[in-house]
C-alpha positions as MATLAB code, in Angstrom:
seq = 'MKYKDYYETLGLPRDADEAAIKKAYRKLAREFHPDVSKVAGAEAKFKEVGEAYATLKDPEKRAAYDQLGQHNPSEDFSPPPQWQHQYAEGMQGFEDLDLADILDALGRGGMRGGTRGARRADMPAHGRDYEAAARISLEDAHRGAVMHLDLQQEGGPRTLEVKVPAGVRDGQRLRLKGQGGKGRNGGPDGDIYLHIEIAPHPVFRLDGHDLSFDLALAPWEAALGAEVQVPTIEDPVLLTVPPGTQSGRKLRLRGRGLSNGRGGRGDLYAIARIDVPAALTERERELFGQLASESTFDPRTVARQEK';
ca = [
      74.280  -82.342  -10.245;
      75.965  -79.958  -12.713;
      78.863  -77.878  -11.433;
      78.844  -74.105  -11.977;
      82.078  -72.148  -11.605;
      80.869  -68.892  -10.061;
      84.373  -67.476   -9.770;
      84.961  -67.980  -13.486;
      81.573  -66.398  -14.252;
      82.658  -63.201  -12.475;
      86.244  -63.437  -13.773;
      87.701  -63.629  -10.266;
      90.320  -65.700   -8.433;
      88.985  -67.950   -5.693;
      90.547  -65.778   -2.968;
      88.795  -62.569   -4.154;
      87.581  -60.349   -1.328;
      84.092  -58.902   -0.896;
      84.956  -55.593   -2.567;
      86.365  -57.338   -5.646;
      83.264  -59.535   -5.914;
      80.955  -56.523   -5.759;
      83.033  -54.559   -8.269;
      83.103  -57.457  -10.735;
      79.364  -57.971  -10.429;
      78.521  -54.323  -11.022;
      80.763  -54.192  -14.108;
      79.294  -57.341  -15.657;
      75.711  -56.490  -14.707;
      76.019  -53.208  -16.599;
      77.695  -54.936  -19.545;
      75.034  -57.626  -19.958;
      71.908  -55.822  -18.737;
      69.161  -56.781  -21.225;
      68.001  -53.157  -21.503;
      71.327  -51.889  -22.817;
      73.438  -54.810  -24.047;
      73.551  -55.766  -27.715;
      75.653  -58.890  -27.025;
      74.091  -62.160  -28.152;
      72.839  -64.122  -25.142;
      73.051  -61.095  -22.849;
      69.946  -62.074  -20.871;
      71.313  -65.536  -20.060;
      74.703  -64.077  -19.151;
      73.055  -61.435  -16.948;
      71.216  -64.207  -15.102;
      74.426  -66.244  -14.646;
      76.235  -63.207  -13.251;
      73.420  -62.519  -10.779;
      73.366  -66.158   -9.660;
      77.132  -66.155   -9.084;
      76.997  -62.909   -7.122;
      74.098  -64.119   -4.959;
      76.260  -67.028   -3.791;
      79.678  -65.394   -3.432;
      78.448  -62.267   -1.629;
      76.981  -64.393    1.199;
      79.727  -65.726    3.541;
      77.810  -68.883    4.494;
      76.821  -69.751    0.945;
      80.327  -69.047   -0.278;
      81.862  -71.262    2.411;
      79.534  -74.102    1.435;
      80.288  -73.588   -2.252;
      84.061  -73.532   -1.678;
      83.854  -76.886    0.117;
      82.565  -78.457   -3.090;
      86.014  -78.071   -4.584;
      86.797  -77.047   -8.137;
      85.408  -78.864  -11.171;
      84.944  -78.190  -14.835;
      81.847  -76.124  -15.668;
      78.766  -78.318  -16.359;
      80.631  -81.379  -15.088;
      78.471  -83.888  -13.188;
      79.613  -84.178   -9.582;
      78.376  -85.151   -6.139;
      78.952  -83.037   -3.015;
      81.235  -84.716   -0.458;
      79.529  -86.501    2.473;
      80.686  -83.919    5.013;
      79.089  -81.166    2.922;
      75.709  -82.851    3.008;
      76.028  -83.505    6.734;
      77.016  -79.915    7.514;
      74.800  -77.983    5.145;
      71.975  -80.207    3.940;
      71.145  -82.594    6.702;
      67.945  -84.479    6.022;
      68.226  -84.540    2.221;
      68.330  -87.958    0.547;
      70.057  -87.026   -2.665;
      71.105  -84.295   -5.041;
      70.715  -85.930   -8.410;
      67.586  -84.028   -9.454;
      68.496  -80.705   -7.847;
      70.163  -77.590   -9.166;
      73.254  -76.184   -7.451;
      71.806  -72.651   -7.461;
      68.598  -73.806   -5.771;
      70.512  -75.649   -3.047;
      72.722  -72.654   -2.305;
      69.748  -70.315   -2.456;
      67.942  -72.350    0.215;
      71.100  -72.476    2.308;
      71.352  -69.780    4.944;
      67.598  -69.319    5.145;
      67.029  -72.430    7.181;
      65.546  -74.202    4.173;
      68.067  -77.059    4.365;
      68.750  -77.357    8.071;
      66.872  -78.578   11.051;
      64.479  -80.782    9.037;
      63.518  -84.312    9.939;
      66.275  -86.676    8.878;
      65.311  -88.384    5.664;
      62.605  -85.840    4.721;
      62.491  -84.914    1.051;
      63.372  -81.307    0.210;
      60.306  -81.167   -2.025;
      58.111  -81.275    1.096;
      59.959  -78.500    2.933;
      59.139  -74.764    2.847;
      61.604  -73.002    0.555;
      62.353  -69.311    0.208;
      61.709  -67.912   -3.265;
      64.708  -67.025   -5.371;
      66.361  -63.620   -5.010;
      67.256  -61.618   -8.107;
      69.777  -58.889   -8.820;
      69.043  -56.039  -11.227;
      70.820  -52.839  -12.245;
      69.086  -49.468  -12.624;
      70.772  -46.480  -14.257;
      69.096  -43.195  -13.304;
      69.746  -39.520  -13.949;
      71.142  -37.093  -11.398;
      67.790  -35.301  -11.375;
      65.933  -38.531  -10.586;
      68.359  -39.261   -7.743;
      67.543  -35.818   -6.328;
      63.770  -35.869   -6.739;
      63.005  -39.594   -6.755;
      61.373  -41.343   -9.679;
      59.100  -44.132  -10.784;
      60.709  -46.456  -13.307;
      59.765  -49.660  -15.072;
      62.174  -52.605  -14.973;
      62.046  -55.465  -17.452;
      63.117  -58.580  -15.558;
      63.819  -62.159  -16.601;
      62.510  -64.476  -13.890;
      61.559  -68.098  -13.485;
      58.096  -67.538  -14.925;
      59.394  -65.554  -17.901;
      59.699  -61.829  -18.670;
      58.120  -59.419  -16.221;
      57.790  -55.645  -16.050;
      57.953  -54.203  -12.555;
      57.112  -50.641  -11.514;
      59.675  -49.441   -9.001;
      59.650  -46.254   -6.934;
      63.196  -44.958   -6.487;
      63.253  -42.692   -3.408;
      64.833  -39.258   -3.411;
      68.355  -39.246   -1.992;
      69.630  -42.566   -3.351;
      73.400  -42.795   -3.719;
      75.493  -44.088   -6.572;
      76.209  -47.768   -5.846;
      73.385  -48.092   -3.310;
      71.431  -51.350   -3.257;
      67.660  -51.176   -2.810;
      65.721  -54.195   -1.576;
      62.344  -54.866   -3.156;
      60.941  -57.235   -0.568;
      58.829  -60.115   -1.810;
      59.193  -59.158   -5.484;
      61.467  -62.069   -6.393;
      60.677  -65.708   -7.082;
      57.668  -67.380   -5.498;
      58.244  -69.369   -2.311;
      57.413  -73.067   -2.264;
      55.399  -75.036    0.259;
      54.497  -71.947    2.242;
      57.978  -70.415    2.146;
      58.316  -66.629    1.737;
      58.743  -65.030   -1.662;
      62.225  -63.923   -2.635;
      63.463  -60.366   -3.020;
      64.865  -58.237   -5.810;
      68.042  -56.290   -5.068;
      68.300  -53.202   -7.231;
      71.769  -51.749   -7.764;
      71.624  -48.000   -8.408;
      73.968  -46.335  -10.869;
      73.748  -42.571  -11.374;
      74.554  -41.592  -14.941;
      77.230  -38.927  -15.562;
      75.839  -35.400  -15.850;
      76.927  -32.911  -18.542;
      77.451  -30.123  -15.981;
      77.765  -31.477  -12.450;
      80.177  -33.899  -10.828;
      78.912  -36.021   -7.948;
      80.581  -36.737   -4.607;
      78.162  -38.384   -2.194;
      75.368  -35.804   -2.031;
      77.641  -32.877   -2.924;
      77.896  -31.499   -6.444;
      80.574  -29.451   -8.160;
      81.007  -27.755  -11.527;
      83.522  -25.542  -13.316;
      82.719  -21.819  -13.221;
      84.303  -19.869  -16.080;
      85.262  -16.305  -15.092;
      86.665  -13.437  -17.100;
      89.922  -12.002  -15.698;
      88.182   -8.809  -14.587;
      85.410  -10.777  -12.840;
      87.995  -12.710  -10.861;
      90.049   -9.601  -10.062;
      87.245   -7.162   -9.253;
      84.567   -9.547   -8.012;
      81.187  -10.031   -9.638;
      77.709  -11.425   -9.325;
      77.189  -14.207  -11.856;
      74.290  -16.534  -12.578;
      75.174  -20.189  -12.013;
      73.243  -23.438  -12.561;
      71.961  -25.673   -9.777;
      70.147  -29.022   -9.902;
      66.946  -26.951   -9.845;
      66.868  -23.268  -10.928;
      69.796  -20.897  -11.608;
      70.886  -18.625   -8.751;
      73.155  -15.591   -8.338;
      76.599  -16.272   -6.901;
      78.831  -13.547   -5.458;
      82.412  -13.972   -6.663;
      84.772  -12.265   -4.165;
      87.436   -9.864   -5.497;
      90.786  -11.540   -6.056;
      89.343  -14.998   -6.722;
      92.080  -17.374   -7.852;
      91.676  -20.105  -10.446;
      90.780  -23.365   -8.686;
      89.083  -21.698   -5.725;
      85.959  -23.522   -4.517;
      82.961  -21.277   -3.959;
      80.387  -23.014   -1.800;
      76.627  -22.789   -2.179;
      75.336  -24.396    0.986;
      72.370  -26.735    0.654;
      72.284  -26.635   -3.158;
      73.448  -30.212   -3.689;
      71.401  -33.407   -3.850;
      68.683  -34.447   -1.444;
      69.957  -36.944    1.128;
      66.541  -38.541    1.632;
      66.358  -37.369    5.261;
      65.162  -33.819    4.709;
      68.626  -32.385    4.144;
      70.798  -31.675    1.133;
      74.435  -31.677    0.171;
      76.325  -28.596   -0.987;
      77.175  -27.253   -4.429;
      80.724  -26.108   -5.213;
      81.618  -23.773   -8.070;
      85.271  -24.298   -9.057;
      86.656  -21.036  -10.434;
      88.390  -21.247  -13.804;
      89.710  -18.031  -15.302;
      89.384  -17.759  -19.082;
      90.814  -15.144  -21.436;
      89.426  -14.041  -24.796;
      90.668  -16.149  -27.708;
      90.647  -13.068  -29.949;
      90.836   -9.389  -28.994;
      89.321   -6.299  -30.543;
      91.635   -3.351  -31.076;
      90.173   -1.616  -28.008;
      90.561   -4.717  -25.856;
      94.162   -5.101  -26.991;
      94.785   -1.452  -26.081;
      93.273   -1.877  -22.606;
      95.174   -5.076  -21.899;
      98.371   -3.393  -23.065;
      97.724   -0.465  -20.738;
      97.142   -2.870  -17.833;
     100.339   -4.740  -18.649;
     102.390   -1.549  -18.643;
     100.955   -0.165  -15.400;
     100.426   -3.276  -13.250;
     103.134   -4.479  -10.848;
     101.535   -7.892  -10.482;
     103.832  -10.822  -11.358;
     102.078  -14.211  -10.927;
     105.374  -16.115  -11.070;
     106.822  -14.127   -8.192;
     103.668  -14.700   -6.171;
     103.856  -18.442   -6.858;
     107.484  -18.580   -5.610;
     106.603  -16.643   -2.452;
     103.706  -19.000   -1.666;
     106.090  -21.962   -1.769;
];
């Protein structure tokens, strides 16, 4: 059997925790995704990364893998006797098997509880699971979308139509049951696990299902109050800016954020930012000068008092 160093594949130490494993996988899956990567051999690397993650994310599979010890990648090795007794009772040998297939069957009952001495080839085996990354827009996360994924599987390339439900979150994993590799000897088909990434938006920032954006205000709008048109994920709406609005104040538009998939929505926050004209007309300069001479407002004094 050929050894595969899954920790090296993900660029992790052997004591990496679950969060580090997930973070490393997501980074590499984006880097080598066949749809976006221009790196030579990206498809093969993407498959290796998914295989490593499928083992290390599962506590039982990882424990079994760690008991194999550490070897050089692609080195021929044999699992220790206690490993076969604990995890693969009933198998006669490993010479013609692949490490990924053994670990994939592990934890699904495919290698335990069989008649001692029975060949694995005669046993029901769960089809292989696959990992895939899907980058979607903020609008698609809000409304839901149908997308087409190009996958590399055992039988070759495959295009799969996937319905992404409204309300998905950045980093969420969707399970496509039975869409993975074919089961053997009556075993169930595997699954595809789709990792959702929401692309950055030119206007809105995302926090869960809440959105925020910067709202530019003229000094007189902030001081006197105003009604201004602001964008939302759907159509623009009128927002009332209260008199005396300070820069950095969060103005909340309830229920104008993203769909949460349960009939509700997050909120939208307009973050006030006060801008001044870069160039003044003569009349504007005169009016600002008049305000400066008559106003008693000193923002530095106010700031000291607030402290």
